[in-house]
N, C-alpha and C positions, 0 to 999 in steps of 0.2 A: 306718388301715392302708393303705399304698400297694399298688395293684394289682400282680398278679404279671405277669411277662413271659410270653408265649406263644410258640407255634411259629414265627410270623414273625419275633418278636424274635430268637430263638436262631439263625434262619437268617440274619438281618440280622447277628449277630454274627460268622458264619463269614464273610459277605462283608466285614466291617470289618476282619477279620484279616488280609484279602489284602494290602492296602497295607503294613501292618507287616511282613508276611511278606517283601515284596519288598524293603522297606528293610533288612531284616536280612540278606537275601541279597546286596544290594549291598554292604554293609560288609564282610561276610565274605569274598566273593569278591574283593573289592580286595585285601585283605590277602594272599590267596593267590595272586593273579595279579601282585602288586606286583613281584617279581623280573623277571617277564616283560616286563610294561610298562616297567620301567627299562631292560632291556636293548635293547627295540625302539625306543622313542622317545628314549631316551638324554637325559632331562631333566638339567639341571644341578641342584645340591644345593638351591637355591633355588627352582627349578621344582617339584622333587619334593615339597618340603615343601608348597608350594602346591597341588599335585595331590592330596595326601593329606588337607590340612586345610580346602581351600576349601568342600568339601561340608558340614562340620560349621559353620564359619563363618557360612555363608549360612542354613542352618537356625537356628542360634542368634539370628543378627540379625533374621529376619523371622518367627518363631514368634508373638511377642507380636502383631504386626500381623495375621497371618493368623488367629489366635485370634480377636481383635476383628472381623475383616472376616466370618468365619463366623458370629459372633453376630448380625451385621446383615444379611447377604445370604442366610443359610441355609447351615448346615454340610453338608447334602447337596449343594448346588449347587458349593459350594467344593471338595468332596471329588472331584466328577466333573471340575471343571476341573484340579485337580492331577494327577489319574490320567491324563489326556490329555498334559499337559506332561511328566510324568515319563516316560511311553513314548517321547515324541519325544526327549527328552534322552538316555534311555538308548541309543537308536539312534545318536546323534551320538557319544557316548563309545565306542561299540562300533567305530564307523569312523574314529575319530580317527588322523590321520597326524602329527601335531606334537604337542610337550606344550602349547602354547597352545590347541589345539583342545580336548584332553582336560581341560584345566583349565577351560576355558569350559563344555564339557559338564558337568563336576562341579558348576560353579556353579549352571548351570539346575537340575541334579538337586537341589540343596540348596534352592533357592527352591520347586521343585515339592514336595519334602518337607516344607517348612514349611506347606503347604496341608493336606497329608493327615494329619499327625499329630494336630493339635488337633482336626480335624473329626471323626475317628474316635473319639476319646476323649471328646469332647463329645456324640456321638450316643450313646454307651454310657451315659452320664450321664441322657439323656433316655429311652432306651429301657428301662432297668433301674432303676425308681424304688424297688423294695425293696431294702434295704441288703445283705442276704444275697446276693440274685441279682446286685447290682452288683458286690459284692466278687469273687464267683466269675466273673463276666463279665470283669472287669480282670484276673483271674489268667489267664483262658484267653487273653485278648488278648495279655497279655505273655509268656505261654508261647509264642504263636506267634513272637515275635522269637527264643525260643531255638530253636525248630525251624527257623527260618530259618537261625540262626547253625550249627546242626547239618548241615542239608542244604547249605548254601552251599559249604562245603569239598569235600563229597562231589560234587555236581553240578558245581561249578567245577573240581574236580580232573579229573574224568572230561573235561570239555569241554577243558580245557588239554591232556590227553593227546592229543586227537584234533584239535582246532581251534586258531584263534590265539586270543589272549588276549581279544579284543574280543567273543568268542561268550558270555562269561559275563555280559555286561551285556544282551544280546538277550532274557534270560530274563523281564525285566520287561515286555516289550511285550505278550504274550498275556494275562499277568495282570491288567494294568491295563485291557485291553480288556474283559475279564470283569467287573470292577468297574463300568465305565461301562455295559455292557449290562443288568446285574441291578440296579444302584444304585436306579432311580426304582421298581422293584417291590418291593423288600425293606426299603428304608430309609425312614423318615419325613423330611420336612423339619421342620427344627427352627430357630428363630431368634427374637429378640426381636420381641415383638407390634408395638411402636411405635419402630422403631429409630432412633437419632440417627446423625449423620454421624460418619464417622471424621476424627479431628483430624489433618491433614497434619503439623503441627510434631511432634506426638508420635511419628508414624511416623518421621520423620527422626531424632529424638532417640534413640528405641529402637534403630534400625538403627545408627546411629553409636555409640551406647554399647557394643553387644555387639560389634561387628566389631572396634571400635577397641581395646577391652580385650583381647579374644582375640588380635589380632594384635600387640598391643605386648607381651603376656606371652610368646608364641611367640618375638619377636625378643629380648628380654631374656634368656629361658632359652637361646637358641642362641648369641647373640653377646655377652652381657654388657651392661654400661651402654653405651647408645648415644643420641645426642642425638635422632635421629629416633624411636627406640623410646620414649624416655622423653617426648617431645613428645606422640606419639599416645597415650599412657597417660593423660597429663594431659588430652588432649582427650576420651577416653573418660569419665574421672571427671567432668569439668565436665559434659558431655552427660548422664550418668547423674543427676547431681545436678538439673540443670534439668529433665530427663524427671520425676523423682520429685515435684518442687515443681509441676509442670504439672499432674501427675495429680491432686493434691490441689486444685488451683484451679479446674479446668475442669468443666463439667457432663457432658461426654462423654468421660472418660478410657479409654484403651486398657486399662488395669488399674484395678480399683476399689481404691482405697487400703484400704477395710475388711477386704479378704481377708487383710492382713497383721497384724490387730489380734491375732490368736491365736498365742501362743508354739508350740504344737504345729504350727501350719501353717508357720511359718518353720523349725522344727527338721526338719519332714518334707522340706521343699526341699533343706535342707542335707545330710541324709542321702542322699537320692537322688542329689545331685550327686557326693558323696563315694565312694558306693558304685559308681556307674558309672565315675567316674574311674578307681579301681583295677582294676575288672574289664576295662576296656578294654585294660590292659597285657597281660592273657591273651589276648584276641582278636586283638590286634594282632601280639604278639610271638611267641607259641608257634608258629603256622604257619611264621613266618620262621625261627625257631630250628631247627625240625625240618629245613628245606630248607637253611640256610645252614650251621649249625653241625654237624648230623648228616649232611647230605648226602642227605636222602630226595628222592623224587620228588614232585611236586605232589599226586598222587592218593594216595600213601601218607600223606603229611602230612595231607591233608584226612581220611582215614580214621581217623587218630590223634587229631584234634580232635574227633571226634563225641563221645566219652564227656564231654568238658566241656559241651557243649551239652545232652546228655541229662541231666546232673546239674543244670543250671539249669532244665530243664523240671521235673524232680522237684521242686526247692525251690520253684517257682513254685506249683504246683497243691497242694503240701502247706501253703503259707501260711496260706490262710483257716482251715483246721482247726486247725493249730498255734497261731494267735494266739486262736481261740475258746477253746482250753484254758488258755494260759498268758499270753495278752497280747501285743500287738504289740511292745512295749519289750523284753520278754524274748526273743522269737522273734527280733528284728532283732539285739541284742546277742549272743545265743548263736551266731547265723549269722556274725556278724563275727568271732568267735574261731575258728570252724571254718574261714572263709576265710583267717585269720592262718596257721593250720597249714598251709593249702594253698600259700600264698606262701612260707613257710619251705622247705618241700619243693621248691618250684620253684627256690629259690635254691641249693639243692645239686646241681641239673642241670648237667652238663657234657656236650661232645660224645662223651665216651668212657664216659658213665655209662649204666646201663640206661634204656630208654626209658620204663619204668613211672613213674620219678619225674616226668617231665613230665606223664604222663596223670593219675596220682593228685593230684598238686600241683593241676593245672588243675582237675580235677573237684571237689576239695574248695573250692577258690576260687570257683568258679561257683556251687555248691550252696549255700555259706554266705551269699553275698550276694543271691540270687534273691528269698528272702522279702521282703527290705527294699525292693527295687523295686515289688513288688505292694503292699505295706501301706503304704508312703509315697505311693504314687501314689493309693491309695484314700482316704487321710487328706486329701489336696489335692482331689481331685475331689469327695468327698462333703461337703467343707465348704462348697462354692460354692452359691449359689442358682442356678437353672437359666438365668436370664437372663445369668449370668456363667460358664456352663460351659465355652464356648470360650475365654475369658481364662485361667480356671484350668487348664484343660487345657494351654494354651499355656505358661503358668509351668511346669508340670511337665516338659513336653516339652523347654523351653528349657534348664531345669537339667540334663536328661539328654543333650542334644545338645551343650551347652557343655562338659559333662564329658568326652564322646566326644572332641570337638576338642582339649581340654585335655590329655587322657590320651595322644592321639596326639602332641602337639606336645612336651610335657614329657617323656614316657617314650621317645619318638624321639630327642628331644635328648640325653637322659641316656645312652641306649645309644650314639649316635655319640660323645659325649665320652669315655665309658670305653673304648670300642672303639680310638678313635685313641691314647688314652694307653696302654693295654695293648699295642697294636700295635707301639708306638715300640721296645719292648724285644724283639720277636720277630722281626722282618723280617730277613732275610739282608742282608749288607752290599751296597751299591751299587744298591739298590731305591729308586726314586724315591719322591715324595711322593703320587702318583696313587693308590697301593694305600690310603693312609689316609682316602680321601674315604668310602668304604663297602665292606661286603663284596661288593657286585656289582661296584664297580670293581675290587677287588682280584681277583676271579675273571676279569675280563678282562685285567688285567695278567698274571696267571698264564698265561693262554693264550697270550701272545706270548713267554714265556721258554723257555729250555731245560727239559726234563722235570724234572730235579732240583730245580732253582731253582724252577719253577713250582709244584711240589708243595710245597716248603717255603713258599712265599706263601700258598698254599691252607691249609695247616695252620695257619699263624700267623693268618690272617683268622679261621678257625673257632674257633681257641682265644680269640681277643680278643673275638669276638662271644659266644661263652659266657660269659666273665667279665662283660661287659656285661648279659647276661640274667640272671645271678645278682644283680647289684647291683639291678636292678629289682625282683626278688623280695623283697629286704630292705626296700626303700623301700616297697613296697605293703605289706608286713607291718606296718610302723609306722603307715602311714596308716589300715589297717583296724582296729587296735587303738584309735585314736582315735575311729573311727566307732562301735565298741562301747560306748565309755565315754560317748559322747554321746547314744545311744539311752537309756542307763539314766538319765542325768540329765536329759533334756530330753522325754521321752515318758511318764514315769509318770503325769504330771498331763495329763488329756485337754484341760484348759482350753476346754471348750464344744465341742469338736469330737469327736463319737462315730463311730467306725466299727465297725459290728456285723459280726464276722466269725464 
């Protein structure tokens, strides 16, 4: 029987939750502050997509590398280094005066985030050896993300009411300082006893694969078939193929190929990716819908998004007990269809409809998918031997961060496409093409027009954004139905990986 975790381990878990809390805050406040950042820095359409996406691209690109580095140099050491870097990059983002500086800061934040995420999850694997305690610890750890999502809009909205948009990024600085100050006292060092060297070629191939694939997909979705995008896609596919073959051939792989021998392990990663991809649409678009289509202030929009995060908290904390009674496959599949109902409710929301449709729809979507993130992460982490804990954690987080980046890129592009298509039939005669760029641009155009015409442009932009929002709801409903079916088909047999909940 594995030893039980004691007081120090549970206090260490509280400290490990802080970096994830900051990462969640960083994502949610960015969504809330997006209109203000766009109005102040005035980025072009391509710059704005990079400002939103580069953070996720960098995390997705470097997570595998950082997981392997943490296994070798020590997960606690990497966590502390990453905390310092994240605090510095947050300050740079807060005081950015140009789109280029802001994009650079977000890129460094992504790189720092790639050091934090696998380190914390791998340390949980080391500190909580008992299966039940580990599952509970992962549920608490992931619930922290939902708490960050819940408090992010509240804190961010309050800050935006009083200060400039950069203030929302400064929150990370004192929190990361606390992690650095207490990390050595509460967290054990954990690493491979006789570490081998990191293979530089594998690092280059891993980073090239992830960034190239995500970039190419974003460009293909945004602009259709394009020679450059297709070339980058091919580059990513080739680099990925060479990476996989190299991992099988060298004695010091970044990712041990044996981890993928289990069908359940592979299915868990797939389900995690799909679930986070769809829920990103809620986290990304609901705050913008409440501000752009409904016309609420940032603070009120933040308050109305709190029920979604609270529902996610409830679903995450209930996951271990539910799975113990009915099994992980049943809980994940049932939750998926609860989320499907939520997305269908969101799809009925319009700028003139009652706000409860947005609140209830978002809460159902978040509640249904949150158990899947806990249980699939536990499947992945529990399957790996301790010496590969960082690599397994990195794989789990890579799927999650890749899903966030793809969710923003795909759903954001879908919203833009539907918005422009719908707006063409709503704009008053004589209005130029500038209003078609985005709802934010349309508001700026309307401000320079006569009152009646300006009001007509604002109304058209809000209606078009509402139609785009509904379209995303229907798309997410279809994707979530597929997630539920996959859980039933692929997780009924454990295939050698047992997660006791």
